[in-house]
C-alpha positions as CSV (number, residue, x, y, z in Angstrom):
1,M,-16.2,-27.3,-21.9
2,T,-12.6,-26.6,-23.0
3,T,-9.9,-28.1,-20.7
4,Y,-7.0,-25.8,-20.0
5,A,-3.7,-27.4,-19.1
6,R,-0.3,-25.8,-18.2
7,N,0.8,-25.9,-21.8
8,N,-2.2,-23.9,-23.0
9,A,-2.7,-21.7,-19.9
10,V,-2.1,-18.7,-22.1
11,E,-5.5,-19.4,-23.8
12,L,-7.3,-18.9,-20.5
13,L,-5.3,-15.7,-20.0
14,S,-6.1,-14.5,-23.5
15,D,-9.8,-14.9,-22.7
16,F,-9.3,-12.9,-19.5
17,Y,-7.6,-10.0,-21.4
18,K,-10.5,-10.0,-24.0
19,K,-12.9,-8.9,-21.3
20,T,-10.9,-7.1,-18.6
21,D,-10.7,-3.3,-18.3
22,I,-7.1,-2.2,-18.5
23,L,-6.5,1.1,-16.6
24,V,-3.8,3.3,-17.9
25,S,-4.2,6.9,-18.7
26,S,-2.4,8.9,-21.4
27,I,-0.9,5.6,-22.7
28,H,0.4,7.4,-25.8
29,R,2.8,9.3,-23.5
30,R,4.0,6.3,-21.5
31,E,6.6,3.6,-22.0
32,I,5.0,0.1,-21.8
33,A,7.1,-2.9,-20.8
34,F,6.5,-6.6,-20.5
35,E,7.8,-9.5,-18.3
36,R,8.4,-12.7,-20.1
37,W,7.3,-16.1,-18.7
38,G,10.2,-17.8,-17.0
39,D,12.3,-14.7,-17.0
40,K,12.8,-13.6,-13.4
41,R,14.6,-10.4,-14.3
42,G,11.4,-8.4,-14.4
43,P,10.1,-6.4,-17.4
44,T,12.9,-6.8,-19.9
45,L,10.8,-6.3,-23.1
46,R,10.9,-2.5,-23.3
47,P,10.2,0.1,-24.5
48,V,7.0,-0.7,-26.3
49,Y,4.6,1.9,-27.6
50,F,0.8,1.9,-27.8
51,E,-1.5,4.6,-29.1
52,S,-4.5,3.5,-27.1
53,K,-5.6,1.1,-24.3
54,E,-7.5,-0.8,-26.9
55,E,-4.3,-1.5,-28.8
56,L,-2.7,-2.8,-25.6
57,Q,-5.7,-5.0,-24.8
58,T,-5.5,-6.5,-28.3
59,F,-1.8,-7.1,-27.9
60,L,-2.2,-8.8,-24.5
61,T,-5.0,-11.0,-25.9
62,K,-2.6,-12.2,-28.5
63,Y,0.5,-12.3,-26.3
64,P,-0.5,-12.6,-22.6
65,Y,2.8,-11.9,-21.1
66,A,3.7,-12.7,-17.4
67,G,3.5,-9.0,-16.5
68,A,2.5,-5.7,-18.1
69,Y,3.9,-2.3,-16.8
70,S,3.7,1.3,-17.6
71,S,6.0,4.2,-16.8
72,T,5.1,6.6,-14.1
73,A,6.7,9.3,-16.4
74,Y,5.2,10.9,-19.5
75,Y,7.5,11.3,-22.6
76,L,7.4,13.0,-26.0
77,D,8.8,9.8,-27.5
78,P,8.0,6.9,-25.1
79,N,9.5,4.4,-27.7
80,E,13.0,6.0,-27.6
81,I,15.5,3.7,-25.9
82,D,17.9,6.5,-24.8
83,M,16.3,8.0,-21.7
84,K,18.0,11.3,-22.4
85,K,16.2,11.5,-25.7
86,K,12.7,10.5,-24.6
87,G,11.7,14.1,-23.8
88,H,10.5,13.9,-20.2
89,Q,7.1,15.5,-19.7
90,G,6.4,15.0,-16.0
91,N,5.6,12.2,-13.6
92,D,2.8,10.8,-11.6
93,L,3.2,11.3,-7.9
94,I,3.2,7.7,-6.6
95,F,3.6,5.8,-3.3
96,D,4.4,2.1,-3.0
97,L,3.6,0.2,0.1
98,D,5.1,-3.3,0.3
99,E,6.5,-5.8,2.8
100,S,7.6,-9.4,3.0
101,T,4.6,-11.6,3.8
102,G,6.6,-14.2,5.6
103,D,4.2,-16.9,6.8
104,C,1.3,-14.5,6.8
105,R,-1.8,-15.6,4.9
106,R,-2.7,-13.4,1.9
107,Y,-6.0,-12.3,3.5
108,D,-4.3,-11.3,6.8
109,F,-1.6,-9.5,4.9
110,I,-4.1,-7.6,2.8
111,E,-5.9,-6.6,6.0
112,K,-2.6,-5.4,7.6
113,M,-1.4,-3.5,4.5
114,A,-4.8,-1.9,3.9
115,K,-4.7,-0.3,7.4
116,Q,-1.3,1.1,6.6
117,T,-2.4,2.4,3.2
118,Q,-5.5,3.9,4.8
119,S,-3.3,5.7,7.3
120,L,-1.2,7.2,4.5
121,V,-4.3,8.3,2.6
122,D,-6.3,9.7,5.5
123,D,-3.7,11.0,7.9
124,F,-1.1,12.4,5.5
125,L,-2.3,12.8,1.9
126,I,-5.8,14.2,2.8
127,N,-5.3,15.7,6.2
128,D,-1.7,17.0,6.0
129,F,-1.3,17.8,2.3
130,G,-4.9,18.6,1.5
131,I,-5.1,16.3,-1.5
132,D,-8.7,15.8,-2.9
133,P,-9.8,12.2,-2.3
134,E,-11.2,12.2,-5.8
135,N,-7.6,12.4,-7.1
136,I,-6.3,9.5,-5.1
137,L,-6.1,6.2,-7.0
138,V,-5.5,3.0,-5.0
139,D,-4.4,-0.3,-6.6
140,I,-3.5,-3.6,-5.0
141,S,-0.7,-5.1,-7.1
142,G,-2.2,-8.7,-7.1
143,N,0.5,-10.0,-4.9
144,K,1.4,-8.1,-1.7
145,G,1.8,-4.4,-2.5
146,F,-0.5,-1.4,-2.5
147,H,0.1,1.5,-5.0
148,I,-1.2,5.0,-4.7
149,T,-1.2,7.4,-7.6
150,I,-2.1,11.1,-7.3
151,D,-4.1,11.8,-10.4
152,S,-3.7,15.5,-10.6
153,E,-1.9,18.0,-12.9
154,A,-0.9,20.0,-9.8
155,F,1.5,17.2,-8.7
156,K,2.7,16.1,-12.1
157,Y,5.6,18.5,-12.3
158,L,6.9,18.3,-8.7
159,T,10.7,18.2,-8.7
160,Q,12.6,15.4,-7.1
161,S,13.5,17.7,-4.3
162,N,9.8,18.4,-3.6
163,R,8.9,14.7,-3.8
164,R,11.8,13.8,-1.4
165,Q,10.6,16.4,1.1
166,M,7.1,15.1,0.9
167,I,8.0,11.4,1.4
168,D,10.5,12.3,4.2
169,Y,7.8,14.1,6.0
170,I,5.4,11.1,5.7
171,M,8.1,8.8,6.9
172,G,9.0,11.0,9.8
173,I,12.6,11.6,8.6
174,G,14.0,14.7,10.3
175,V,11.0,15.4,12.5
176,N,12.0,17.3,15.6
177,N,10.6,15.5,18.6
178,N,10.2,18.8,20.5
179,I,7.3,19.8,18.2
180,L,5.2,16.8,19.1
181,F,4.1,18.0,22.5
182,P,4.6,21.8,22.6
183,K,4.6,24.1,25.7
184,G,1.4,26.0,26.3
185,N,1.1,29.6,27.4
186,S,1.3,28.4,31.0
187,G,4.7,26.9,30.3
188,S,3.4,23.3,30.7
189,Y,3.5,20.7,27.9
190,T,0.4,20.1,25.9
191,S,-1.2,17.6,23.5
192,P,-3.6,19.9,21.5
193,T,-6.9,18.3,20.7
194,K,-7.2,20.5,17.6
195,C,-4.0,20.6,15.6
196,G,-2.4,19.6,12.4
197,G,0.8,18.0,11.1
198,W,2.9,15.9,13.3
199,R,1.3,17.3,16.5
200,H,-1.9,15.8,15.2
201,H,-0.2,12.4,14.8
202,A,1.2,12.7,18.3
203,R,-2.3,13.5,19.6
204,Q,-3.7,10.4,17.9
205,K,-1.1,8.3,19.7
206,M,-2.2,10.0,23.0
207,D,-5.8,9.1,22.3
208,D,-4.7,5.5,21.6
209,L,-3.0,5.4,24.9
210,L,-6.1,6.7,26.7
211,E,-8.3,4.1,24.9
212,I,-6.2,1.0,25.7
213,T,-6.0,2.0,29.4
214,S,-9.7,3.0,29.7
215,D,-10.5,-0.2,31.5
216,S,-7.2,-1.0,33.1
217,S,-3.8,0.7,33.2
218,E,-1.8,-2.4,33.9
219,V,2.0,-2.2,33.7
220,Q,2.1,-4.8,30.9
221,T,-0.4,-2.8,28.8
222,I,1.8,0.3,29.2
223,T,5.0,-1.6,28.3
224,D,3.3,-3.2,25.3
225,F,2.3,0.3,24.1
226,G,6.0,1.1,23.9
227,F,7.0,2.7,27.2
228,P,10.2,1.5,28.9
229,K,9.8,-0.9,31.8
230,V,11.7,1.3,34.2
231,R,8.8,3.9,34.0
232,A,5.8,1.7,33.1
233,K,4.8,1.2,36.7
234,K,4.8,5.0,37.4
235,I,2.9,5.8,34.2
236,S,0.4,3.1,35.1
237,G,-0.3,4.7,38.4
238,L,-0.7,8.1,37.0
239,L,-3.1,6.9,34.3
240,A,-5.2,5.4,37.0
241,D,-5.9,8.9,38.4
242,D,-9.1,10.3,36.9
243,N,-7.7,13.9,37.2
244,V,-4.7,13.0,35.1
245,R,-6.9,11.3,32.5
246,N,-9.3,14.2,32.3
247,G,-6.4,16.6,31.8
248,L,-4.9,14.4,29.0
249,Q,-8.3,14.3,27.3
250,K,-8.4,18.1,27.3
251,G,-4.8,18.3,26.0
252,H,-2.9,19.0,29.2
253,L,0.1,16.8,30.0
254,G,1.0,18.4,33.3
255,G,-0.4,15.7,35.4
256,L,1.5,13.0,33.6
257,V,4.9,14.6,33.0
258,A,5.3,17.3,35.6
259,G,7.0,15.0,38.1
260,D,9.3,13.3,35.6
261,V,10.3,15.0,32.4
262,K,11.6,11.6,31.2
263,I,8.0,10.6,30.6
264,L,7.8,13.4,28.1
265,Y,10.8,12.0,26.2
266,D,9.1,8.5,26.4
267,L,6.0,9.9,24.8
268,Q,8.0,11.4,22.0
269,N,9.9,8.2,21.4
270,V,6.7,6.1,21.4
271,V,5.1,8.3,18.7
272,M,8.1,8.2,16.4
273,R,9.1,4.6,17.1
274,S,5.6,3.2,16.4
275,H,5.4,5.2,13.2
276,K,8.8,3.9,12.0
277,Q,7.7,0.3,12.8
278,G,4.4,0.9,11.0
279,L,3.8,3.0,7.9
280,A,7.4,4.2,7.5
281,K,8.5,0.6,7.5
282,V,6.3,-0.5,4.6
283,I,6.5,2.6,2.3
284,D,9.3,2.6,-0.3
285,R,10.9,6.1,-0.2
286,A,12.9,5.5,-3.4
287,V,9.8,4.8,-5.6
288,T,8.3,8.3,-4.8
289,V,11.5,10.1,-5.6
290,D,12.5,8.1,-8.7
291,K,11.4,9.6,-12.1
292,S,11.9,6.5,-14.2
293,R,9.8,3.8,-12.4
294,L,7.6,1.2,-14.0
295,F,4.4,0.1,-12.3
296,R,2.2,-2.9,-12.9
297,I,-0.9,-1.9,-15.0
298,P,-4.2,-2.3,-13.2
299,G,-6.3,-5.0,-14.9
300,T,-3.3,-7.2,-15.6
301,I,-2.2,-10.5,-14.0
302,H,0.6,-10.8,-11.4
303,R,2.7,-13.8,-12.4
304,K,3.7,-14.7,-8.8
305,S,0.1,-15.0,-7.5
306,G,-2.1,-15.4,-10.6
307,L,-4.2,-12.6,-9.2
308,P,-4.9,-9.3,-11.0
309,C,-3.6,-5.8,-10.2
310,T,-6.9,-4.3,-9.1
311,R,-8.2,-0.7,-8.8
312,I,-10.1,-0.2,-5.5
313,D,-11.9,2.7,-3.9
314,V,-10.4,4.6,-1.0
315,E,-13.3,3.4,1.1
316,D,-12.5,-0.2,0.3
317,L,-9.4,0.0,2.5
318,E,-11.7,-0.4,5.5
319,S,-12.7,-3.9,4.4
320,P,-10.3,-6.6,3.2
321,D,-13.3,-8.7,2.3
322,I,-14.3,-6.1,-0.4
323,I,-10.7,-5.9,-1.7
324,V,-10.5,-9.7,-2.1
325,E,-14.0,-9.8,-3.6
326,K,-13.0,-7.2,-6.2
327,M,-9.9,-9.2,-7.2
328,M,-11.9,-12.4,-7.5
329,D,-14.7,-10.6,-9.6
330,L,-12.1,-9.2,-11.9
331,L,-10.7,-12.7,-12.6
332,G,-14.2,-14.0,-13.1
333,N,-16.6,-16.4,-11.5
334,D,-17.7,-18.6,-14.5
335,L,-16.6,-22.2,-14.4
336,V,-13.8,-23.7,-16.6
337,E,-12.0,-27.0,-16.6
338,I,-8.3,-27.1,-16.0
339,E,-5.8,-30.0,-15.9
340,L,-2.9,-29.7,-13.4
341,S,0.4,-31.6,-13.9
342,K,1.1,-31.6,-10.2
343,E,-0.4,-30.8,-6.8
344,V,-0.6,-27.0,-6.3
345,T,-1.5,-24.9,-3.3
346,V,-2.7,-21.4,-3.9
347,D,-3.2,-18.6,-1.4
348,L,-6.3,-16.7,-2.3
349,Y,-9.0,-15.6,0.3
350,E,-8.1,-18.9,1.9
351,T,-5.4,-21.5,1.2
352,L,-6.6,-24.0,-1.4
353,T,-4.9,-27.2,-2.5
354,Y,-5.6,-29.0,-5.8
355,S,-4.3,-32.5,-6.7
356,A,-2.8,-33.3,-10.1
357,G,-5.5,-34.0,-12.7
358,K,-8.7,-32.3,-13.9
359,H,-10.8,-29.8,-11.9
360,T,-13.8,-27.7,-12.7
361,L,-13.3,-24.3,-11.0
362,P,-14.4,-20.7,-11.2
363,K,-11.9,-18.6,-13.1
364,H,-10.7,-16.8,-10.0
365,Q,-9.4,-20.2,-8.7
366,A,-8.5,-21.7,-12.1
367,I,-6.2,-18.9,-13.3
368,P,-4.0,-18.8,-10.2
369,A,-3.9,-22.7,-10.0
370,L,-2.7,-22.9,-13.7
371,I,-0.1,-20.2,-13.1
372,Y,1.2,-22.0,-10.0
373,D,1.5,-25.1,-12.2
374,M,3.6,-23.4,-14.9
């Protein structure tokens, strides 16, 4: 069994690239870029041109760089250095969800970000914009981010203005609070059970409120949900009334807000504040609007984690276990021997620590451990 040490870790990576499936469409129209080992400036080796995925795979097998990226844009001449002379031919519509992990374990972070990504896909891209799920590609970067690409010609030529309007809508920028709970024909405020757009998102929040108070409408529960303390006690009492709850379930807010219009304003603020602290906080607006972005290529290794950028199914967002399993399977499960020059701790599906010296490990542990040792 070959022993891989830090000074020949590239051999193990070369073996990985011989077998992996690199996912990049229309590569002959994209700029390809690479990140050098030890260079923390990002992908500085650019532009590079490849006619096919097979050419790129052969190149990475010979030169397994720290990172491999492709442009989200298509060009007549991807190898041209001057951006103005490249001949821009459209862009993928992309969304980037990312956030600092802090002290959060990788598994827990994946679980958290998967929920936010699923909200973007289900609540906005599919329900609000009517995008076919078959055209939604989801990738986990290998470190902390999730990337979504809309693989459809219909969105390839969207202007920056169109993209900006789309992402602003998703982030709730410029949403008029008054549309969230409209007045019905009777003049009272409603939360329609069947509606679309931001009224639908407001209705979802109302359903969440009814669910968390189904057993008990304690004041602390109401406060934790986002209502101000000065009205939490009153709201708690109202939600304990079955008539009020039945009305809310049918979409009528009268029993809750008729006596105090400030409760309506509280409801509006809860909807928008929770969104801005959730999905809107982790989605990068600039990435969707920018026409000259580079994205990590699925099937390639992330140098910070030693894990691969991995294509997953939309349904996988419901299970962090499946996401982690797909990342590990892509790296490989066959055993190899490595030699570490120091103790390293890697954060995979769990935190694993390896002492300096030789270890026989499955590739999905060996590759990250060697990269942490570099």
